[in-house]
N, C-alpha and C positions, 0 to 999 in steps of 0.2 A: 572548504568552504565551495559553494553555488558561482558559476562563474561562467555568462554570458557573452555571446559576440551578436553586435548587431552590423549586418551588409548593408550598405546604402548604397543601389545602384542609382544617382540625382539623374541622368540623361540615359536611361532604358532603352526609351521607346525610339529618341532615334540614334542608338548607337546601333538597335539590332538592327535598322534599316541599313543603316551606313555598314554596317557587315555582310545583311543580305542582299546590298546593291555589287559588294567587293566578290563573295561568291560567284554571286551568277554571272559578273565578270561587265556588267552591263550598269551604269550611275541610273539614279532611281528617277521615274520619270516627275517633270520639274510640271508647277501648273503655275502659268504666268501668269498675270494678270490684266485681264481685255480692257484699256484707254478708255473713258469716255470720251463723246464727243460736246466738244462744245459749241452751243449754237450761238453764229453769225459771227466766225470765223473759220475761212478755211482753207488750209496753207496751200501755197501755189503748188509744193511738189509731193501732193497726195496723200502727205503724209497723215495720220491722224492726230498726232501731237497739237497741243493748241499755242505751245510757244514757239516759234523760228529759231533755229540756233544759228551761229555765225555775228552774234552780238546788235540783231535786230532789234528791234525796240519793244519793248512787254506790256503786254495791252492793261489796263490799269491807270496806267505812269500817269502825274500828275501832268509831266510835261508834255504829254503825248496830246492829254483834252484840249492845250490853248493855240497860240497859233507860236508862231516865230519857226524855232527848230523842231517841236513837232508838225505842223501844218507843212515845213521843209521834209519832213520823215513823207509824209501824206501821199508825197508823190512817187508811180514807184521808180525801181529802181535804186531809190536813195540809198544811203547805208549811214550809220553813226561813224565806222570811220572813216571814213570818206571825207567827213565836215571837216574843217581846220578846226584847230585843237581850242580855239577861242568862242565860238560855236557850237561845241561840241555841250550836251547835261551834263550836270554835273553827276558823279554818282549816289546822292542821295535822292534825285531826283529819278535815275533812275531804278531806286529800291534796291542800289549794293550797297554792302559793308565791306571795307578794307581788312577788320578784324572777322576772329573764328564769331562765331555767334554758338552759345549753346545748344541743345536738340529740343526744339520746344512739347515735343512728344514724349521725352523722358519723364515719368513719375517720379515723386519726390524719394521713393526710396533706392533709385536708382541714381541720383546727385548724393542722398550720400554717401553711400557705398560705390563713388566711382574709382575707378581704378588709375593708380600713377602707371607713368611713362614705363617705370622699371617692375613692373607686377605682371601679373598674366600678360600673357599673346593677345593681341588684339588685330586679326588680320586684314586688311584694308582689301575690298570689291577690287581689284583688279588681275591684270591677265595670267599670274602668277599663284595668281592661288587654284587648287585642283580643283576642288568643291566649294558650291556656293553655301551660305549658312543654311541649314535644315532645320523646321517643325512638323511638328506634326499640328494638326488640327480637329477643333470639336463644335460643337453647337449646343449654346448655354444657354435656353430659352429662346430669346429670338437675336442673340449675335454669335457668330462664327468667333471664337475666341481661339490662342495658342495652348495647346494642351503641353507640349512639352518642345524643348528646345538645346540645342548643341552647344557648345559651349563659343565657338564663333560667333551665334544668334545672342551668346548673354552678351560677348564682351564687343558687340554693338548697342547693345539697350534694348534687347526686345527679352520678354521673360513672359513665363507663364501665369497666363490669363489673361494678356493684351490683347484687344481686336485685332481680325486679322489685316482690317483694312487700314489700320495704324501703323501695324506693322509693314506691310508693304508699301507705304508713302516712304517709311525710311529706309527699309532695304529693298530697291527692287528686283535686285535680283533672289528674291530668298527662296529656296524650295521649299517648297508644302507638297507635306505626307499627309495622307487622312490618320489618324486615329484608330489603334489597336488593342484594343484592353484586353480583349483574350489570348492576342501574339503573346503582350508581355506577360501575362498571368503563365501560359504556355513555359516562356522562357524561364521563367521564377522556380517552377515545378523541375523544369529538368534540370536545373540550377541546385535544389535543394536536393535532387535525388542522387544528383553526384558530390553532395556535401555529405551526403549519409555513409555513402560506398568509400570515400577519404577524408574528411574531416572531423564530423563528430555523427556520433548513430542518431539523435534528435535534432533536424534539422526544420522549422517551421516557415512556410510564406507568407510573411508580412507585408503582407498588397498597400498599395500597386507597385511599390518600388524599392522591396528588400528580403532581408532573411534574417531571422533568429538562431542562432547555434547553440544548442547547449554543450559550452567543451568543459564541465565540471571533470578531472581527470587523464584530458586529453592534452595539455597546452604542451606538458615534458618529452612527448612524442615527436615534437616538432624543436626542440630546443629555447621554448618559453613562448609566451603570453606573444610578445611582441614579434618574434620569428612567425610563429602560427601565422599572425594579422596578417605581415607582410609578405608571406606568401602567399595568402587567400587574395591578396591587389595585386599581386603577381601574375598570377592566374588568370584573375576577373583582364586585366591588362592587354595579358595573349590573347583571348578570347576576342577582344574589341571593345569594353564593356569599361567606362569609369567608374571606379568601387572607391570607396570610403567607409572605414570600419572602425566599428570604439566595442570593447571588451567595459564590462563590469558589472557587479553582481547581482541586479536587477537587470528585467529584461526594457524598465523602462529608461532605466539611465543610461543602457548601452542604443535605447533607441534615441533618445533626446540627444546624447554625446553624438552621434555618428550624423545625424542630421544638422543641427547647428554646434558643433565644436567648430573649432579653428586648425584641428590637425586633421590629415588622413586619417592617421591611425591614432589614436584616441589610446589608453591603459589606465580606468582608472581603479586608482588605489584600493584595497579593500576596507570595507568600512566607511568608505568615503564617498558616497554614494549622493550625500543631501550638499556638502563640499560641490561637489565637481557640478551640480545643474543648477546651483541655486544663481548663479547670475544668466542663467540661458532666459528666454522671452517662455513668455508661459504659454502658448503654441507649442513648448518641447514635450506638454504633458498628453500629448496625443487627444485633448480636449475636441468636444463637437464645435461645430460653428456656432452654435447658439451660444454655449459659455465662453467661446473667445472672444467674441463681441461685446457681449456683455463685459468680460474683464476688459478689454481697448477704452468702454464706456466710460468705466467706473478710473481709471489711473492705474490698473494694474499690470505693469510689465513683465516683472522680472516672478521666477519663483518662486525668492524669499521672500517679497511681499507676501505671497500667499500662504510661507509657512509660520508669519509672526503673523496673520489675522486669527480671530478664532474661528474654532471649525465649527460651531453652531450656527453664526449668521451664514459663514459659506454654501454649507448646505443645505440651508435653505432659502438662500439666492438662484446658485448654478445648479445646484443638486446633489443626490452620494453619489454622482458618478464622476465626479470633481475631487472630491477628497479618495476615493477609492485608484483615482490613476496618480495622485501623489503618493497616496501610501506604497503603492505597485510601486512605485520609482524608489523609493526611500527604504523599500524592502521593510517596511510592516505588514503587509500582507501579500500573501504568494500567489506570484502568476504563474501557474502550470506552459507550457509548452507541448502543446500538441505535435506530436512530429510526423510525417510524408512517411508513407508507407512503400515502398519498394514493390512488391505485391501484397494486394489483400489476399488473404489462404481464403476460400468457401468454405463459409460454413454458417448453419442455419440452427437455429435455440429454439427454445419450448419450455415454460413455467407450467405448476401447473397449481392450480388452487386448492388442493390435498392432496397429500405426500399418495404415490400410486409404489404396489409393493408385489404386484401378481403378474405371472409369466404374461400373460393376455394385453392387459391396457397398457404394459413396455411393447410389444410387439409392434400394439397397433401404435404409440408413440414412436417408433420407430420409421415403421411404413411411413406417418406422415414426414416426420424430419426426410426420407429420402427422396421420397416426392417431391419436397422443395428443393432438398440440393440436387436435383437431376437436372428442372428447369433452370438456376444460379447457372449450372454447367454448361448447360445450353445456350444460353443465350454467351457465355462466354467461350463457347467453342472448343471445352475442355473436357477431357475423361478423368477419371479417379483411377489414382494407381496405389495408395495406400489411404486407407480408410477409417478415422479415428469415434468413436460412440462415447461420450464421455459422460454420467451420470451420479451427478451430485447428490447426495442423501440429504437428509436433516438436519443430524452431526458435523457435516460440512467434509462427511469422505467423501472421496473420488473414486468410481464402479469404472474402472477403464478397459474398452476392448479396442484391439486394434487387429482390423484384416487387409490383407495386399490384393492386387489382380494381375496377372501375368500380364494384361497390358490395360490402355487405359480402356474406362465404359464409364460408363450413365445410365446402364441398365439396371430400372430399378427394381423388379423380383429377381436376379444377380445378386444386385447388393444385398437386400434382405436373404437370399440365403446362408452370402454368405456370414451375414450379424447373427443370423436364426441359430446358425452352429455353436456359437459362442455366447449363448443367450443365458446358457444353465451357468455360467462362471461369472455371472453380475450377481451380488451378493445385496438386494436391498434393503437391509436391515430395517430401521423403524419406517421405511417410508424414502421414495424418489421425489424428490422436490423441482427439479432441473437435467434437461437432457439436449445435449447439444451435438450434432455430429459436424467433423471438421475434414478437410480432405488436405489430408498433410502433403499428395505430391501430387500433382496433375502433370498433363503432356495435354500438347494440341489433339484436339481428334474432329474431324471434318463429320461432314454427313456422311450414313452407310448406305450403302446399294443394294436394296432387295431382290433377293434370289428370282428364278420363275416361279415358288411358289409364295410370293410376296412374303415372305416370313412367317408363315400360317404353317408351313413345315417341320418339318423336327430339325434342331440347329446341329450341327455339328462341329462346330466351335472349339478343338480344343481347350483354349483357355479356361474352358468354363472347368474343364474336369480338373484341368492344371490349379486353378483357383482355390478348388473343394479339399483336395489334396494338400495342398498347402496348408491350409484352413485347419487340418484335419492332425498334420504329423509335421508341420513346421515348413518355414522357411527353406530349408535346407536338404529335404524331403526330394527336391526334386530338380534338377540342373540339366545342362547339356555342356560339352568340355568342345574349349575353341583354341585355337595357335596363339601364341602371345610372342609381341617382338621379341626373342632371346635366343643367344645361341648353345645355352644349357638347356639340354633337355627338364628337366625338372620347374625349369623357368618359362620355359614355353609352350606349357600347356595351363589354361586357367578353366573356372568356371564361368556361363553365362545364364540368365535366365533362360529356360527352356523354350519361349515363343522366339528368343532372339536370332538370328542368322549367328550361323556360326562358321568361322575359317581354318579351313584345311588346306597339311602340309603341302609344300609342292611335292609333284611327282617323281622327281629326282631327287627325293629326300626323304627314301621309305623311312616313316619310324610304325616301333609294333602298335596295334591294338589296344595294348594296356602297360604304361609306365611305371614303375613303379615310385611312389612319395619319397623313398629317400632307395636310396642302391644298396642291395646289399650283396656281403663282401661273402667271395669264396675262396674255399681251402683245396691243397692239393692239388696245384693246377700247373699240368705238365706242356710246355709251350717254348718256342725257339724265341731268341729274342736277333734283331730288334723289333720284328714286325710279322712274325708269324703268330698266327689265332689259336687259340687252347686246343691239344691233342684231347684233354684227361678233365675232369676239374668235380666237386664233390658240394654242391648244393643243396642246402636244405635236406641231408644225410644222403642223397641220394647222390650214388655214381655215376655221371654223365660222357660217356664215348664220343666223341665228335667226328663224326662221320663227312659234314658238308661246313662249309665257312665261307664268307665272302666278306673282304674289306683290307685294310683297314679305312675307316672315317676318322679325319682326327679335328679334334674339336677342341680351341684354346679355352682358356680362363678369359671371365669378362673385367678386366683389369681397374675400368671407372668404377665399379663395387667398392671393390677393397683391395687393396692391395697385394694379399693373398693367393690374389687368381692372376697376378702378371705376369709367370713364367708355368703357369699350371695347363697342361695338356692331358688329352684324353685320346685312346685312341679305342673306337667303336668296331666290334666283329657280330657281325648275323651268322649263327651256329646254327647248326643242324645235331641231336642224337641221333644214338639209333635206333630209336622210339618214334620218330620221326618230329619231334617237339623243338622249333627252331624258338629261339631264346638272343635276346640282343645282353652281348655281357661289353667289359671296355678294360683296358689297363689303366691304372694310372703313371703317368708318365712318359717320355720320348726311347729311356732306355741309353740314352748316350748325359743326359744334364739332369744331376740330382736333384734339383731345382725344380725342374716339371713335374715330379711325383717319386714315390716309395714302392711301382712296379707293381703295386698290388691289384687283383683282380676281382671283379666286382660285376653281378646279374640287375640290368636296368629295368629290363621290357621282355616282353612276353607277344610272340607273333600270332594272330589269333590262327 
């Protein structure tokens, strides 16, 4: 059964700003509101505030407009605290209340969902708070509204869509940043690429605040769906993102449960999509704003209300998209996921109105495809190393031609020359109706500097010759030997591409020009133990009498590869026979411990 996970990041914008500010080591810049001057009043201390501090009278109070205490307060130097208790105005006349009043700017939605004292933390705006509440702003028509708010701002009554002036009136210490949808989208794309590498082969960006992951056949690798979901949430917490996740059989149900569910991690049972989302609001179906407003006006609040209604009137009033969303959430209509691709392979394609089968039309189509592919590679700054031509015949059979290059290139004539050498292997049959050219392997390739002849002379690049030989004879026809990091001689030599730089042996470790792939055993060896070179031996049916020798050079086995080499020892000698031939021979074992070898002699190389 298919399982889809919806990863919801409710405060992606503000979490990303917090994390970037912590990474740079400085807090984000605050946009402080500028107080407006009030005409007719100028405080004595020169501040721009229209109300004095320290217990003075409030402009507009009824008691200050009459006589008595209000008139007495009009004299300079007078203060309420200096009056006798029986002459002070009542708190009601001062406009003060002894009980805590509710926030007049709070919406009905926030009044209904007010937090209890034991629920989520509500930070007080005091000196012990390290960072003020953070919100992002955007322009909606002629209004500046809140685009996103962090948990501290939500706890104080702010919400997305609130006017910024109203939010500043509620929270003067509010930290306001500009909205950055492009930055949020880049963050989602980076997270999707990470999900493809670590969690699921298919991850789709669910803009503007989430991802959709196809977890079919994956959760058992992490101990089950719940364990995997909690692991993803913990990872998001480590990188500074608040996350909620839901797993269900359809993308619509997972999307709805992640955003409107009551739990941080929600697992929908198999075939239980309708029961899981039935009590959720209609907005959980990803409806258009027009459809949502119509449903609200008609009193349709829950998804169960939509399910119980006839489908034909719903389609006429709301449009067919509402039923499509409902069917996608319940699994009646498939909703494929278009996953992100870590790297888009450069490729071009051409379809023919009529099938082609002659060599000339095929060569002409190859030239067109090569030119288009070269422009694509130039725009990306890449060069092709492995090129594949796919010809699809009318009977749906594919004819594939693959050529490689010694180094990255986007030279069109060179690519056509290599493909032309394999054009005779293409069997068009009844005709080819589609051709595609794919750069299977690429590497960075910058601008190429021209020589003194401005590129008009003969091209002396040996890579072009290598490519033609390899195309004719095969990939193993030309190679270069290089040193490998190993003490055992047969493992210390490897093959690389002919254009790559080879690593030579150090000069204080002489090695023969030719090392045999496997050491060859020699017979009738005459030598002295424990560390003397051979005096005479027979190799390949020829007797060799040694006149000069140098050694031994002891090489131990690589015990970390296999246990049989823990005690293995070889003593190598450079010997020269009476005819001047120089060989590289060795003896297994040190002559003292039988575990080190059987004391047999072998030839391993030939000096030039």
